[in-house]
C-alpha positions as a Markdown table, in Angstrom:
| # | Residue | x | y | z |
|---|---|---|---|---|
| 1 | Unk | 63.2 | -7.8 | 16.9 |
| 2 | Unk | 62.2 | -11.4 | 15.6 |
| 3 | Unk | 60.3 | -12.1 | 12.7 |
| 4 | Unk | 59.6 | -15.7 | 12.3 |
| 5 | Unk | 57.1 | -17.2 | 8.8 |
| 6 | Unk | 54.5 | -19.1 | 9.0 |
| 7 | Unk | 53.6 | -21.0 | 5.9 |
| 8 | Unk | 51.4 | -23.7 | 4.5 |
| 9 | Unk | 48.7 | -25.3 | 2.4 |
| 10 | Unk | 45.1 | -23.5 | 3.2 |
| 11 | Unk | 43.4 | -25.0 | 6.0 |
| 12 | Unk | 46.9 | -26.6 | 7.8 |
| 13 | Unk | 46.1 | -25.1 | 10.9 |
| 14 | Unk | 48.3 | -21.6 | 10.0 |
| 15 | Unk | 46.2 | -19.7 | 12.1 |
| 16 | Unk | 45.5 | -22.5 | 15.3 |
| 17 | Unk | 49.5 | -22.1 | 15.8 |
| 18 | Unk | 49.3 | -18.7 | 15.0 |
| 19 | Unk | 46.5 | -18.6 | 18.4 |
| 20 | Unk | 48.8 | -21.0 | 20.4 |
| 21 | Unk | 51.9 | -18.9 | 20.2 |
| 22 | Unk | 50.5 | -15.8 | 21.6 |
| 23 | Unk | 49.2 | -17.5 | 24.5 |
| 24 | Unk | 52.3 | -19.2 | 25.2 |
| 25 | Unk | 54.3 | -16.2 | 24.3 |
| 26 | Unk | 52.2 | -13.6 | 26.3 |
| 27 | Unk | 54.8 | -11.7 | 27.6 |
| 28 | Unk | 56.0 | -11.0 | 23.9 |
| 29 | Unk | 54.9 | -8.2 | 22.1 |
| 30 | Unk | 53.5 | -10.0 | 19.4 |
| 31 | Unk | 52.6 | -8.3 | 15.4 |
| 32 | Unk | 50.4 | -10.6 | 13.3 |
| 33 | Unk | 50.9 | -9.5 | 9.7 |
| 34 | Unk | 49.0 | -12.1 | 7.3 |
| 35 | Unk | 49.6 | -11.8 | 3.9 |
| 36 | Unk | 45.9 | -12.1 | 3.2 |
| 37 | Unk | 45.4 | -8.7 | 3.8 |
| 38 | Unk | 48.6 | -8.1 | 0.8 |
| 39 | Unk | 46.2 | -9.4 | -1.8 |
| 40 | Unk | 45.8 | -7.3 | -4.9 |
| 41 | Unk | 43.5 | -5.1 | -5.4 |
| 42 | Unk | 40.4 | -6.6 | -7.8 |
| 43 | Unk | 38.0 | -3.6 | -7.9 |
| 44 | Unk | 38.8 | -3.8 | -12.0 |
| 45 | Unk | 37.4 | -7.3 | -12.3 |
| 46 | Unk | 33.9 | -8.1 | -13.2 |
| 47 | Unk | 31.8 | -10.3 | -11.2 |
| 48 | Unk | 32.8 | -13.5 | -13.2 |
| 49 | Unk | 35.9 | -12.5 | -13.0 |
| 50 | Unk | 36.3 | -12.7 | -9.3 |
| 51 | Unk | 34.6 | -15.9 | -9.2 |
| 52 | Unk | 37.2 | -17.4 | -10.8 |
| 53 | Unk | 39.9 | -15.2 | -9.6 |
| 54 | Unk | 43.2 | -17.2 | -8.2 |
| 55 | Unk | 44.0 | -16.6 | -5.0 |
| 56 | Unk | 46.8 | -19.3 | -4.4 |
| 57 | Unk | 48.9 | -17.9 | -7.2 |
| 58 | Unk | 52.0 | -15.7 | -6.1 |
| 59 | Unk | 50.7 | -13.1 | -8.9 |
| 60 | Unk | 47.8 | -13.0 | -6.3 |
| 61 | Unk | 50.1 | -11.3 | -4.0 |
| 62 | Unk | 51.2 | -8.1 | -3.4 |
| 63 | Unk | 54.7 | -8.5 | -2.2 |
| 64 | Unk | 55.9 | -5.2 | -3.1 |
| 65 | Unk | 53.9 | -3.8 | -0.2 |
| 66 | Unk | 54.1 | -6.5 | 2.3 |
| 67 | Unk | 58.3 | -6.3 | 2.0 |
| 68 | Unk | 57.9 | -2.3 | 2.2 |
| 69 | Unk | 56.1 | -2.5 | 5.5 |
| 70 | Unk | 57.8 | -4.9 | 7.1 |
| 71 | Unk | 60.9 | -3.3 | 6.5 |
| 72 | Unk | 59.4 | -0.1 | 8.2 |
| 73 | Unk | 58.9 | -2.1 | 11.3 |
| 74 | Unk | 62.3 | -3.3 | 11.8 |
| 75 | Unk | 63.0 | 0.3 | 11.1 |
| 76 | Unk | 61.3 | 0.8 | 14.0 |
| 77 | Unk | 58.2 | 2.5 | 12.1 |
| 78 | Unk | 54.3 | 2.1 | 12.2 |
| 79 | Unk | 52.6 | 1.2 | 9.1 |
| 80 | Unk | 49.2 | 1.2 | 8.1 |
| 81 | Unk | 47.7 | -2.3 | 7.0 |
| 82 | Unk | 45.6 | -2.5 | 4.3 |
| 83 | Unk | 42.2 | -4.1 | 4.6 |
| 84 | Unk | 41.4 | -7.0 | 2.3 |
| 85 | Unk | 37.7 | -8.5 | 1.9 |
| 86 | Unk | 37.5 | -12.2 | -0.1 |
| 87 | Unk | 34.0 | -11.3 | -0.3 |
| 88 | Unk | 34.1 | -8.2 | -2.8 |
| 89 | Unk | 38.1 | -9.4 | -3.7 |
| 90 | Unk | 38.6 | -5.4 | -3.2 |
| 91 | Unk | 40.8 | -3.5 | -0.8 |
| 92 | Unk | 39.3 | -1.4 | 1.2 |
| 93 | Unk | 40.4 | 2.5 | 0.0 |
| 94 | Unk | 39.5 | 4.4 | 3.0 |
| 95 | Unk | 40.4 | 2.2 | 5.8 |
| 96 | Unk | 43.5 | 0.5 | 7.2 |
| 97 | Unk | 45.0 | -1.2 | 10.6 |
| 98 | Unk | 47.4 | 0.7 | 12.0 |
| 99 | Unk | 49.8 | -1.7 | 13.3 |
| 100 | Unk | 53.3 | -0.3 | 15.1 |
| 101 | Unk | 56.9 | -2.5 | 15.7 |
| 102 | Unk | 56.8 | -5.4 | 18.5 |
| 103 | Unk | 59.0 | -7.9 | 19.4 |
| 104 | Unk | 57.9 | -10.6 | 17.1 |
| 105 | Unk | 56.2 | -10.2 | 14.4 |
| 106 | Unk | 54.5 | -13.3 | 12.8 |
| 107 | Unk | 54.3 | -12.8 | 8.6 |
| 108 | Unk | 51.9 | -16.0 | 7.9 |
| 109 | Unk | 50.1 | -17.1 | 4.8 |
| 110 | Unk | 50.3 | -19.8 | 2.0 |
| 111 | Unk | 52.1 | -18.3 | -0.3 |
| 112 | Unk | 55.0 | -16.5 | 1.6 |
| 113 | Unk | 57.9 | -18.8 | 1.3 |
| 114 | Unk | 57.9 | -19.0 | -2.4 |
| 115 | Unk | 58.6 | -14.9 | -2.2 |
| 116 | Unk | 62.8 | -14.9 | -2.2 |
| 117 | Unk | 63.1 | -11.3 | -0.5 |
| 118 | Unk | 60.5 | -12.0 | 2.2 |
| 119 | Unk | 62.5 | -15.3 | 2.9 |
| 120 | Unk | 65.3 | -13.3 | 3.7 |
| 121 | Unk | 64.2 | -11.1 | 6.4 |
| 122 | Unk | 62.4 | -13.6 | 8.3 |
| 123 | Unk | 64.5 | -15.1 | 11.2 |
| 124 | Unk | 62.8 | -18.1 | 11.5 |
| 125 | Unk | 60.4 | -20.0 | 8.5 |
| 126 | Unk | 57.8 | -22.8 | 9.9 |
| 127 | Unk | 55.9 | -24.8 | 7.8 |
| 128 | Unk | 52.9 | -26.3 | 9.4 |
| 129 | Unk | 51.5 | -29.4 | 7.7 |
| 130 | Unk | 48.4 | -31.1 | 7.1 |
| 131 | Unk | 46.8 | -34.1 | 4.8 |
| 132 | Unk | 45.3 | -33.2 | 2.1 |
| 133 | Unk | 41.9 | -33.9 | 3.6 |
| 134 | Unk | 41.8 | -32.3 | 7.3 |
| 135 | Unk | 43.0 | -29.4 | 4.9 |
| 136 | Unk | 40.2 | -30.1 | 2.6 |
| 137 | Unk | 37.1 | -30.0 | 5.5 |
| 138 | Unk | 38.2 | -27.0 | 6.9 |
| 139 | Unk | 38.4 | -24.7 | 3.5 |
| 140 | Unk | 35.1 | -26.3 | 2.8 |
| 141 | Unk | 33.8 | -25.1 | 6.6 |
| 142 | Unk | 35.7 | -22.0 | 6.3 |
| 143 | Unk | 34.4 | -21.1 | 3.3 |
| 144 | Unk | 30.4 | -21.9 | 3.6 |
| 145 | Unk | 30.6 | -19.5 | 6.6 |
| 146 | Unk | 33.0 | -16.8 | 6.1 |
| 147 | Unk | 33.5 | -16.3 | 2.2 |
| 148 | Unk | 29.7 | -17.3 | 1.6 |
| 149 | Unk | 30.6 | -20.2 | -1.2 |
| 150 | Unk | 27.9 | -23.6 | -1.2 |
| 151 | Unk | 29.8 | -26.8 | -1.3 |
| 152 | Unk | 29.7 | -26.9 | -4.7 |
| 153 | Unk | 31.7 | -23.8 | -5.5 |
| 154 | Unk | 34.1 | -24.9 | -2.9 |
| 155 | Unk | 35.0 | -28.4 | -4.3 |
| 156 | Unk | 35.0 | -26.8 | -7.7 |
| 157 | Unk | 38.0 | -24.1 | -6.5 |
| 158 | Unk | 39.5 | -27.0 | -5.3 |
| 159 | Unk | 39.8 | -29.1 | -7.5 |
| 160 | Unk | 40.6 | -26.2 | -10.8 |
| 161 | Unk | 43.2 | -23.9 | -8.6 |
| 162 | Unk | 43.8 | -25.1 | -4.7 |
| 163 | Unk | 45.4 | -28.4 | -5.6 |
| 164 | Unk | 47.4 | -27.8 | -8.7 |
| 165 | Unk | 48.6 | -24.3 | -7.1 |
| 166 | Unk | 49.8 | -26.4 | -3.4 |
| 167 | Unk | 50.9 | -28.9 | -5.8 |
| 168 | Unk | 53.0 | -26.3 | -8.0 |
| 169 | Unk | 53.7 | -23.5 | -5.2 |
| 170 | Unk | 53.2 | -24.7 | -2.2 |
| 171 | Unk | 54.4 | -27.4 | -0.7 |
| 172 | Unk | 57.6 | -26.9 | -2.5 |
| 173 | Unk | 58.2 | -23.8 | -0.2 |
| 174 | Unk | 58.2 | -26.4 | 2.5 |
| 175 | Unk | 62.2 | -27.6 | 1.9 |
| 176 | Unk | 62.6 | -23.6 | 2.9 |
| 177 | Unk | 61.5 | -24.5 | 6.4 |
| 178 | Unk | 63.5 | -24.5 | 9.5 |
| 179 | Unk | 60.6 | -25.9 | 11.6 |
| 180 | Unk | 57.9 | -28.4 | 10.2 |
| 181 | Unk | 55.0 | -28.8 | 12.5 |
| 182 | Unk | 52.7 | -31.9 | 11.2 |
| 183 | Unk | 49.6 | -32.5 | 11.6 |
| 184 | Unk | 48.3 | -28.8 | 12.0 |
| 185 | Unk | 48.2 | -27.1 | 15.6 |
| 186 | Unk | 47.2 | -30.1 | 17.3 |
| 187 | Unk | 51.1 | -31.4 | 17.1 |
| 188 | Unk | 51.4 | -29.6 | 21.0 |
| 189 | Unk | 55.0 | -31.5 | 20.7 |
| 190 | Unk | 56.6 | -29.1 | 17.7 |
| 191 | Unk | 54.7 | -26.7 | 18.8 |
| 192 | Unk | 56.7 | -26.9 | 21.5 |
| 193 | Unk | 59.9 | -27.1 | 20.6 |
| 194 | Unk | 59.2 | -23.8 | 18.3 |
| 195 | Unk | 58.3 | -22.0 | 21.4 |
| 196 | Unk | 61.6 | -23.2 | 23.0 |
| 197 | Unk | 63.3 | -21.7 | 19.6 |
| 198 | Unk | 62.1 | -18.7 | 19.0 |
| 199 | Unk | 62.9 | -18.0 | 23.1 |
| 200 | Unk | 66.2 | -19.0 | 22.7 |
| 201 | Unk | 66.1 | -16.1 | 19.2 |
| 202 | Unk | 65.1 | -13.5 | 21.6 |
| 203 | Unk | 67.5 | -14.5 | 25.1 |
| 204 | Unk | 69.8 | -14.4 | 22.3 |
| 205 | Unk | 69.1 | -10.9 | 20.6 |
| 206 | Unk | 69.0 | -9.1 | 23.5 |
């Protein structure tokens, strides 16, 4: 089993990299563990508190549960992954996603390299890099379409939390990466290097 961490700023292209890995490594069993599923439940908060909740701070993530379930997968045990909604800022009480062990486990999220215990579990750590203006344009499109925000709300959140948290936590975590992919998911050369690294590690593990 190979555990791969893929980090990077909001809108950097992490999902694109993950999808390209899945397409190129189709013969391997791959499971994706998104950090977004492990945000702490905010059902106890008021609507006003939820509106300004900082999803870009490490304290917003339930790393204990993420570590517990990742270790279960490494032991060959299935887990019930939580379901989190950005629209309600709540974790589902009744629904989960059943995840079974696989040859490759990809942990993906903006803050995953900020947790030392999580870094220690990873065999390969990848940081997806992108220019700030490119990330912002993707965040605007995503938050309007997927999260029901308007442009003013997105820009206000970017200035108050996304940008400062990126500079304080996410950008510094790049130093832990084994591989850095510039230009996000459009850098095919870097992705090819990553795929070759993964295939070599899988062959070595056999």
